[in-house]
N, C-alpha and C positions, 0 to 999 in steps of 0.2 A: 306879568310876574313880578316885576321889580316890586311895582305899587302893592304884591299881597306880601311877599316878603317884610317890604318897609312897616305896612299892618301889622304883621305876624312877629317883627321885631320892637315895636311899640309894646304892644301888650307885654311879652319878653319885659322892658325895661319898666313895664309899669310890678309886675311881679317882683321885679328884682329891687325897687324902691320899698317898696312897701316888706319883703324882708330885710333888711338893713334897716331900716325903721320897726321893726317890729319890738321892739322890748318897749317903744311907747306908742303902739296901738291893742298890744295885743292883749283878748281878752279868753276868761279861764274857761266860760260856758257860754251860750247863747241868752241865758238869764240877763246877765249884763248888758245887755241891749237895749233895752228899754229904757234903762238908769245912765247909759250912756249915747247920747244921740250921733254926738261926733264919728265917735268909731261905726256906730249903727249906718253913719250915712259915709264912710271911705270902704266901709265892704261891701255897701251897697252899691256902690260907685265901681268897686273893681269889679263886681261880679257882672254888673252889667254890661260895661265896658269888655269883659272876657267874653262874653256868649256874644254880644252885638256888632264887638268891631270884624270877627271874622267872616260873619254871615254877610254884613252889610258888604265890604269891601268884596267877595266873592262875588256879589248879587253886582255890583257896581261895577268892577273892574272886570268882571267876564273871565276870570283863572283858568273855568275850566277850557277856555277858547283859547287861553294863550297856550297851557301846559300838551291841549291837541297840536296846536302848530310848532312847538318847537318837537315833536313825536315824529308828526308826518313831513318835516323838512329832512331828521336828521335819519329814518328809515331810509328815504330815498337809498342812504349812504351803508344802512347797517342789513338793511332788507327785513327787517323784524316789523311787521306791520301790523301782527297781531297786540304789540306790547304798548299798542294806543289804548286799549281796551280798558288794560291791566294798571297804566298809569289815572283817567280818568276814576277807575274805581277808589285807587290809592288815594286823591285826593279829594273825593266824597267822605273817606273812613277820617282824613286827617280833615276835613271842617268841624265831622263831629264830634272825635274826640277832643282839643284844642279845648274847649269850654271846660269838659270832664275833667282833663288832666291839670290845669291847670288851679280850678277849684279842689281839686283831691291834697295838690300842693301846699294853696293856704291853709285848709283846713290840717293839714299835717304838721303846720308851725303852730296854729290856734293852740291844737288840742298836744304839741310837742312829740306827734308821728315824723320825725324827721325824716322818717325811708320814705315818705308821700312826696317829696319836694325832689325826687328823680322822677316822678311822672312828667316833669317839664321835659324831660330828655326826649320823651316820647312821638310827640309830633313833631320836634326837629330830625329824628332820625326819617319818619318818613316824608317831612319836607326835602331832605338830603336826597332818598331813593329816588322820589319822583326824580327830582333834578338830575342826579347824577345819570342815571338808568340808562335813556339814549344815547348818553356820550361813552357811557360803559360799553355799550351795542357795539357800536361803532369801533370802536378798539379790540372788542373780541372779536368782531369780523376781519379785521385788517393782521390782526394776528392770525387770527385761521389760515388766511391766505397765504399770509408769508409762511406760512410751518405746509402746506401742499402746494406750494407754486414749483418747488424742482420735479416733483411729482407728477404737475399736470405738463408739463414742458418736456418729460419723457413720455409722456402719453401723444403729443402733439408733435413730435418727434416722430412715432412709429405711427399716428394718421396720417401725417404729411410722407413718407415714404414709402408707405403702400398706395400711396396716391387716393386717399381717400377722401369725402367732401369732411369739412369743420361740422356740418349737421349731422353728419355721422356719429361725431365722439361725440355731441352736446346731447343728442338721445342717448346715447349708451349709457352718459352721465348720469343723468337724468333717470332713469333706470334701474342705477343703481347707485346713486350720491357715495360713491366711492370715497371720494374726493368734494363734502358737503359745501364748502361757503363757499370753492370755486363755482360748483354744482348751481349755486342760486345765482350766480353773478353771470355763468352759462344761458340760465332759464332767462332772464331778464333779455339778455343778446336776444335770445333765440323769440323773444314773444315781440320785441320791438323789430326784428326783421321782417315777421309775420306781418304785425299790426300797425307801423306807423313808421318805418323806414325801407329802401327799397333793398337793400343787399345788407350780408352780415359785415361787410366793411363799413359802410354809415353807422353799422350799431355797435360795433367795437370802439369805433372812435367815439361816438355819443356813450357809449359806457366806460371808457375813459376818465370821461370829464368827473363822475359820480364816484366810483368805485374808493372805496378809501385809503387801499392801499399804492402806495406810490410804482413799487415796482411792477405790481399786474397792471398798473394805467399804462406805466412806459412801452410795458410787454402786449396789450391791445393796441396801442397806438402803431408800436412796431411792426406787429403785425398784419396790420390792416394794410399797411404802406407796403409789405413788400407782396401783398393779394394784388393790390392794387397796381402796383408795376411791373408784376410778372416776374417780380425777383427771384433768388434761390432761398426759399421760407424755411428749409430745412439746414440748411449751412449757417443761418441765421437763429434758427432756433437753437443748432449748438452750441454757438455764440454765447446767447443768452443763458443756457442750463451752465455752461462754463460758468459764468459770472455769478450765479445760485452755489454753486458748490464751493468758488473760491469766498462768499459770502458767508455760505454755512463754516469752510472750514478756518475762515477769522473768525467768526463766534464762537466756534469751538474752542479758539485757543486763547479766548478773550476770558472764557466760563473758565478755565482751568487753572488759570493765574487768576482767576475773582478767589476759586476755591480754594488754590493751595495757598496763596497770601491772604485775604483778610479771612475768610471763615476758616482757614487753616487755623492761625493768631488765637480768633475768638474763642475754639473748640480747645486749642491749645491752656488758654487761661482757665477756662470756665471748666473744666475735665482734669488739667493738670498740674495747674498752677493754684489755683484755690484752693485747693483737697491737698497738696502738700502742705501750702503755708497755713493749713489748718490743723496740720498733726503735726509740724513740725516747730510751729513758734506761737499754737496757742491765742496767738492774736484773734484768730477768726473763729466764729462760734461754726461748729462743725451743723446743726442745724439751719442756720445761715448760708451753708454753700446745699445743702441739702434744695430747699425753696429754690433758691438761686438758678440751679440746675434746671428743676420742676418747669422753673415758669419759663426758661431761657431756650430749650430742647426745642419747643414745639415752635417758638418765634424762627428757630435756627431753619427747622425744619421746611415753613411755609415757605420762610423765604429762600429757601433753595429752590424748592418744588416750581416756587415762582418762575424764577432767574433761568431755570434748568433748559436747555434747549425740548422743543415738547416732543414728546412721541404721538405717532398714530394709531399705535397699539389701544385698544378699549379692555380697560377694569372697570368690575363692576365696585364702584365706591361704597356702595351700603354695607357689604360685608367687610372694610379693611374698617369704615369707622364703628361696627358692633365690635371686631376685633380687639379696637385700641380702649373703646371705652369698655369693655371686658377686663383688660391689662390693667386699664386705671381703677376700676371700682374693685374689684378683687383685689388689688396691693393695699388699698385704701381702708379696706373692712377687714380685713386678715391683719395688719399692724398692730390693734389691739392685743390680738391673742398671742403673734407668731415673731413679732418684730421683723427685723430683717428678711428673715424666710419669705414673709410674704410679697415682698417684690420680688423673689425667684418663684417663689407660686406662679404671679401673676402673670412674670416673663413666659413663662412654660405653657399658662392658658392660654398665652395668646397663638403660642408656637404653634399648639397643637389646632388654634380657629383657623390659621392661616395656612392652612393646606393646600385647601384650593388655590390660594394667590399662589403659594408657591409653585402649583401643578400646572398654574395658568403660564406663569413664569418662564417654567420649563418648556414649556409647550411653544410660546413664542421663541425661544432662542435655539432651540430645535429647528423651525418652519423657518426663521429666519436664514440659517446655515443651509438649508435645501433650498431653499428657493435661489440662492447664488448657486447653488449647483445644478439644479434646474434649467436655469437659463445658458447656463456655460454649454452643457450636452445640447440644448437646443440649438444653440450653433452648430455645432459637430454633424448633429442629426439634420439639421436640414439641407447642410451641404452635399448629404448621402442620400439626398432626394425625400427622407419622412415629412406629409405633414404632419399639422399639429398635434393630430390624432391618434397617429401612429407612433407620432415621436413620443406623446405621454405614456404610452402600453409599452413600449419600450422600456423608458425609465422606470416604469413600476417592476418590471421583470429584472432591473438591476439591484446588485447589492449598495447601492451607493447610498441611498437616501434610507433615512429611520421609518421605521412601522407605523409610526403618527404619521408622518408625512403621504408615505405608500394609500393610507388607509384614505384618508382625504382626495388623493388623486385618483383614488378608484369611484371613489363619491362621487366626484369630479366627472368621470369619464363616462361613468351611469348615466347620470341627468343629461349629458352631452349625447348619448345616444336612445335618450330619450327624446331627445328633441329641444330641450333646455339649451340656452347658448352659452358659451363661456362664460360671457362678462355678463352673463345673469348668474349666471351658478357660481361667480363670488361671492354675493352676497347670502346666498343659500344655504353654505358648507359651514356650520357650526364652529366657529376660531376667533379667536382673540386678535392672532399675526393680521395687523394690516398689511407687510411686505408680501404676504401669502395671497390676502386677496388681490391684490396690488397685481401681483404676477402670473395669477390667475384669468384677472380682468384683459390684461396686455396680450397674455397668449391668445385670448378669445377676441380682440381687434386682429389683430394679426390674421387667426384663422378664419374669420369671415370677410375678411377682403383678401382672401386667395393665395394664404401662407405667408409671401414677403419672404424678403431677399435671406439669407444669413448675415448678411451685414446689420439689421434691422437687430437679431439679437444679440449680437455681437453689442451693436452700442450699445441696449437694453442693459446687457450683462456689465457691461464694464463701468454704467454708471451705479447703479445697485451696487455693487461693487464697494465704490467709491462713497455711496450714502452711508452705506455698513462701516467700512472703515472709519467713518467721523464719528458715528453712535459710539462706535467701540473703543474709541481715545477717550471718551467724557464719562466712560465706565471705568475706566483701568484708573482712576483719578482714586478713585473708593479705596483699594490696596493701599494706597497713602495712609487712611483714616484707619483701616483694621492693625497694623502697625502702630499707629499711636496707641492707639488704646490697648493693644498688649505690653506696651515698653510703658503706657503709664500705669497700669496696673503692680506692674512688677514695682514701679517705684515706690508706688503708695504701701506698698505689702511692706518693704526693703525698709524703707522709714520708719513706719511704725514700728516695726522688730526690732531697729537700732535704737530707738527713744523709750521702749521698754525700762531699762537700768534705769532712764532717768525719771518716769513716770512713776517707779518704785521706789525710790530716792525722796521724791514729793511727798509720796503718801506715808512716808516715817513721820514728813512735818508736818502732816495735815492736812495740804494741801492738793495731794494727790488728788481727791476725789473732783476735785474743782475745775483739772485740767487734763485728767489723762481722758484718754477715749476707751472705751472698751472696743470687745471683738463683735458685738452689735452694731455699733455704728461704722466699725470699716466697712461691716463687710456693705452696710445702706450708701458706702462712699464708694466702694468698689461699684455697685451694682448700678448705683445709679451713672456712676460714671461711663460705664460697659455700654448700659441701654443709652444714653447718647450718643456715643461714638456707633455704634448698631444701627439705630433708627436716620442717622445722617450719613452715612456709609450706605445705606439702602436705601434712599432717596436721590442718592448720587446713578446708584446701580442701575436701578429700576426705575427712576421717576415717582416714587412711592415711599411711604415708611412702612414697607412690608417687613412683621417679622421674620427673618428667613431662617431655614436650616440650620445657614453657616454661624447662626448667634450660638446654638445652644454648646458650640464649643466657647466662644468666652464668656458664657453662663460657668464651665466647667472648669476653667481658667480662674474665673474671679471666685471661687467659691473651695479652690485646693489650693489656691496658692499662698493663702494664712497661714494652711496649714502645714506646710512644705516647710517653707522658707523660715 
């Protein structure tokens, strides 16, 4: 693989040398070649080099085999075995594309179609993708394990508390895949215990050597040691879960500090200071500030989404992409005819199209609150002798839960009476809330193992409540940016109003038109600033840049303030 990269670098170096000396060897048309054999030889040699070098290197260095070996060695960690065929397909595309792209590049230089030179980047992009993909797969799998680990530990505690076998939990997770990343790990462990190794203990120890997440590896090793020695696995698992919750709490605090300090200062400079400088000193062009806002806001949202503690709730990303695309395109197309109002119209269109997302977020919020209440009631009902099914019936009959939650619980109870287990019901009921699925799955585990002690439900309730508090703490930071948005709008409008007399004086001197900011540009500045704050705040609160209904208040304030102040 290294040799192939070296050959590709040589071809690119030849292209670079040709481009640097193009003034000496360029031709106006192909008719010039018969009269200038030197240039013909240079271009012919380069063409043969571009075409032959990659194919010869692939044949002699066996690049495809090297790529396959890299993918196979890392597939043991990422557990994505189908990516090997995809990599081979991309290598074949790369080999076919390389001569064509480089020839297009040279032809573009010869005939002064310089945009063709960008084609030289296409093979590099493909090569970078092929090389990076297995490493990215390993990283993604490790992060997914990290997000699921605390939930898996809760299930392990429940399984051990009701005296169930680990094979029982593995079988239930394989059927539902409520924790997809850890289920892949457990599937491999189950396979090894059946085919290659004498017991689950040896399978856990063996898999601990290859799993990409060190925390899961330590958990596998420690759990296997407790099983082998006959120690108290429940107490040990509870201590491990306590460590995970402590790590999650520290991560949430660190994230909050980063957001409030680093991103808060960036947003303050981008959405407040730069617009204020543009209005008050005329040192900055207002169009430049607008373009900067437009370019940096998606980067801020993407960065915030990347570093935010991930939620396991499911969101249909396709509709979010459509919503944001409609907002951007409608604003750009209508700007020619309607000016700054186009941004407000695009915002309103996105708000209308985001109705589905808002209903999903509302449902998730309702179910999360009610799941904690369900586990709390389950503790008391188990102490009074109710089994899980009877307890669910009683909970439905009370007025403590939202009607949305009751409707889904009735559906789960109907499936249970028809012979579908609660663990499988958790994945059959249509909902985007992970916590609701997890609650049903946990109740199903206990129900299928004989009911369980009230202490089991008490422990699950306490852990779920702690995790919910940590997640809500992250969401509360968004309130800070909502306040910033409103204060920033008031400041922009107040300074603009204060400077109107100065603008009028300058206009009498014949220079006001050069420096003044009209009402149209002011609205553009306000809308772009408010929209940036809104999208960042929404990403903090929900994990995605959803146009929430609350943003209509920001739009109304931004529209009315210049008229009222």
